[in-house]
C-alpha positions as MATLAB code, in Angstrom:
seq = 'MNTRSGNGPVRVAVVNDYELVVRGVAALLEPYSDRVAVVELDAKVAVVQDVDVVLYDTFGQVQGDGIDLDDLVEGNGAKVAIFSWNLQPELVARSLKQGASGYLSKSLQGEELVRAIEAVHAGQVVVPTRPAGRDRDAGDWPGKTEGLTAREAEIIALITQGLSNQEIATRSYLSINSVKTYIRTAYRKMGVTSRSQAVLWGVSHGFRPDVMRETATHEAEFPARR';
ca = [
     -21.872  -12.187   -2.401;
     -19.307  -12.491   -5.250;
     -19.546   -9.631   -7.474;
     -17.068  -10.914  -10.060;
     -18.412  -10.656  -13.625;
     -17.177  -12.878  -16.377;
     -15.193  -16.056  -16.124;
     -12.331  -16.720  -13.718;
     -10.873  -14.726  -10.878;
     -10.195  -11.092  -10.855;
      -6.637  -10.412  -12.021;
      -4.832   -8.148   -9.578;
      -1.433   -6.402   -9.425;
      -0.149   -5.306   -6.048;
       1.946   -2.059   -6.101;
       4.032   -0.452   -3.473;
       7.671    0.636   -3.032;
       8.558   -2.113   -0.634;
       8.772   -5.853   -1.584;
       7.838   -6.979    1.840;
       4.575   -4.949    1.675;
       3.446   -6.180   -1.672;
       4.387   -9.870   -0.685;
       2.297   -9.251    2.433;
      -0.821   -8.269    0.660;
      -0.335  -11.155   -1.818;
      -0.263  -13.564    1.240;
      -3.390  -11.992    2.523;
      -5.324  -12.713   -0.669;
      -3.642  -16.116   -1.479;
      -6.388  -18.177    0.301;
      -8.957  -16.670   -2.126;
      -7.121  -17.249   -5.379;
     -10.196  -18.820   -6.960;
     -11.781  -15.307   -6.734;
      -8.837  -12.932   -6.822;
      -5.593  -14.002   -8.493;
      -2.525  -11.871   -7.678;
      -0.713  -11.980  -11.051;
       1.907   -9.338  -10.515;
       3.863   -7.680   -7.753;
       5.660   -4.310   -8.313;
       7.922   -2.145   -6.421;
       8.741    1.200   -7.865;
       7.879   -0.025  -11.374;
       4.711    0.258  -13.433;
       2.314   -2.573  -14.056;
       2.997   -4.358  -17.401;
       0.469   -7.295  -17.437;
      -3.190   -7.188  -18.498;
      -4.894   -6.964  -15.080;
      -8.377   -6.014  -13.881;
      -7.433   -4.130  -10.735;
      -4.279   -2.514   -9.468;
      -4.183   -2.483   -5.709;
      -2.079    0.428   -4.686;
      -0.719    0.212   -1.060;
       0.029    3.610    0.302;
       2.582    2.544    2.808;
       5.371    5.192    2.437;
       3.893    6.508   -0.872;
       2.364    9.669   -2.257;
      -1.435    9.778   -1.648;
      -4.584   11.628   -2.773;
      -4.200   13.876   -5.834;
      -0.361   13.164   -5.749;
      -0.915    9.783   -7.232;
      -0.037    9.625  -10.873;
      -2.533    6.944  -11.927;
      -1.604    7.002  -15.693;
       2.084    6.494  -14.884;
       1.101    3.562  -12.422;
      -0.937    1.454  -14.969;
       0.798    2.830  -18.155;
      -2.643    2.890  -20.064;
      -3.522   -0.849  -19.637;
      -7.051    0.214  -18.625;
      -7.005   -1.519  -15.203;
      -9.147   -0.045  -12.385;
      -7.175    1.216   -9.437;
      -8.020    0.687   -5.803;
      -6.253    2.594   -3.036;
      -5.391    0.407   -0.017;
      -4.634    2.619    3.047;
      -5.138    3.247    6.746;
      -5.458    7.028    5.993;
      -9.291    7.379    5.660;
      -9.855   11.112    5.904;
     -12.876   12.013    3.826;
     -10.878   14.719    1.984;
      -8.132   12.268    1.077;
     -10.659    9.682   -0.125;
     -12.450   12.347   -2.317;
      -9.095   13.556   -3.684;
      -8.199    9.879   -4.738;
     -11.509    9.385   -6.329;
     -11.163   12.725   -8.294;
      -7.847   11.705   -9.447;
      -9.418    8.464  -11.073;
      -9.159    5.755   -8.456;
     -12.186    3.379   -8.636;
     -12.091    2.544   -4.898;
     -10.529    3.346   -1.594;
     -10.228    0.312    0.640;
      -9.311    0.326    4.388;
      -6.356   -1.574    5.651;
      -8.422   -2.716    8.568;
     -10.198   -4.996    6.151;
      -9.531   -8.700    6.493;
      -8.976  -11.162    3.772;
     -12.601  -12.016    2.917;
     -13.640   -8.361    3.210;
     -10.898   -7.281    1.045;
     -11.625   -9.807   -1.730;
     -15.376   -8.595   -1.695;
     -14.064   -5.028   -2.058;
     -11.868   -5.908   -4.986;
     -14.593   -7.822   -6.696;
     -16.935   -4.763   -6.176;
     -14.298   -2.409   -7.781;
     -13.937   -4.813  -10.802;
     -17.645   -4.935  -11.152;
     -17.778   -1.120  -11.522;
     -18.776   -0.040   -8.085;
     -17.146    2.880   -6.442;
     -16.033    1.488   -3.137;
     -15.203    3.653   -0.110;
     -14.818    3.097    3.636;
     -17.876    2.589    5.528;
     -16.505    2.560    9.071;
     -13.432    3.835   10.876;
     -10.135    1.885   10.639;
      -9.572   -0.501   13.434;
      -6.488    0.785   15.342;
      -3.565   -1.259   14.672;
      -5.674   -3.939   12.763;
      -3.834   -3.138    9.534;
      -3.640   -6.148    7.152;
      -0.511   -7.518    5.431;
       3.040   -6.897    6.496;
       5.559   -4.055    6.643;
       9.129   -3.359    7.534;
       9.743   -3.089   11.366;
       6.625   -5.316   12.090;
       8.696   -8.065   13.705;
      10.405   -5.415   15.859;
       7.036   -4.205   17.238;
       6.357   -1.213   15.017;
       2.749   -0.583   14.193;
       1.939    0.135   10.523;
       1.697    3.901   11.217;
       4.828    4.011   13.213;
       6.705    1.954   10.359;
       5.352    4.309    7.760;
       6.900    7.324    9.511;
      10.277    5.642    9.934;
      10.065    4.634    6.211;
       9.672    8.270    5.347;
      12.409    9.242    7.678;
      14.754    6.720    6.002;
      13.773    8.094    2.698;
      15.160   11.588    3.834;
      11.928   13.407    4.563;
      11.608   16.107    7.133;
       8.749   16.144    9.813;
       6.860   18.630    7.767;
       7.329   16.845    4.625;
       6.129   13.583    6.357;
       3.145   15.362    7.712;
       2.195   16.526    4.201;
       2.855   13.158    2.663;
       0.838   11.176    5.121;
      -1.889   13.723    5.663;
      -1.088   13.871    9.509;
      -0.695   16.727   11.738;
       2.915   17.682   12.626;
       2.115   16.757   16.294;
       0.914   13.409   15.292;
       4.021   12.940   13.253;
       6.137   13.762   16.392;
       4.189   11.388   18.450;
       4.582    8.475   16.044;
       8.404    9.253   15.994;
       8.599    9.228   19.772;
       6.853    5.903   20.222;
       8.747    4.263   17.272;
      12.134    5.533   18.617;
      11.486    3.816   21.923;
      10.775    0.532   20.368;
      13.871    0.819   18.072;
      16.172    1.784   20.854;
      17.378    4.980   19.141;
      17.444    8.660   20.267;
      18.273   10.569   17.063;
      17.273   10.959   13.531;
      20.611    9.813   12.298;
      20.354    6.651   14.366;
      16.793    6.105   13.070;
      18.010    6.305    9.498;
      20.823    3.737   10.165;
      18.251    1.475   11.932;
      15.919    1.778    9.079;
      18.514    0.960    6.427;
      19.487   -2.144    8.252;
      15.872   -3.167    8.957;
      14.423   -3.052    5.365;
      13.136    0.422    5.165;
      14.880    1.378    1.957;
      12.491    1.290   -1.025;
      12.983   -1.697   -3.339;
      12.930   -2.111   -7.079;
      11.375   -5.412   -8.278;
       8.650   -6.956  -10.503;
       7.475  -10.445  -10.145;
       4.758  -11.852  -12.583;
       2.602  -14.963  -12.243;
       5.322  -16.898  -14.130;
       7.465  -16.211  -10.849;
      10.240  -14.542  -12.993;
      11.560  -11.716  -10.759;
      13.569   -8.778  -12.210;
      16.228   -7.246  -10.152;
      16.538   -4.610  -11.020;
      13.286   -4.067  -13.005;
      13.592   -3.745  -16.787;
      11.472   -0.751  -18.174;
];
């Protein structure tokens, strides 16, 4: 059921530090543009347009109560929906307490994601109702074409950003042993054996955060003007 209230599609901004990620989410939503219109893509900049919902993709980002929602939307009144594969109840609760209006699983496919965004816009608090499907994450991410899963890629993104294993575990709400396991499997796929090699590989394969803004007028800003 379409829960969109008012006339026209829900206006959405997709936010993440990686251009590839935000474009991947936009592509997932594009077939449903009559219901959900992606009007802004942002990497490392705040949303500037009047939108109904900000979809915050957590790939390589701070999560839970570490998210500064006010800084994210700069007071434009938009609802924020978190889009993540980290579905721990404590993390979901922290995000909602921080002010998020919904917490959406990355295992949602296009139609399901659209319904969830419409529900958030209609004022419902949307939370995951089932475990995430392993490696069914929607959208795109750096390293996907090289065989990295979204979870492995996020760990490599954080390594490329210079975080230690303990900092990665804290950022991603994983155990240190899980982080080490993802590192081992990712390294095998990447053909590297050391952290320095992994950083170089990450830099050359799109794992450095981007700075960009693109609006519905298709006017991109590089670097973004604040």
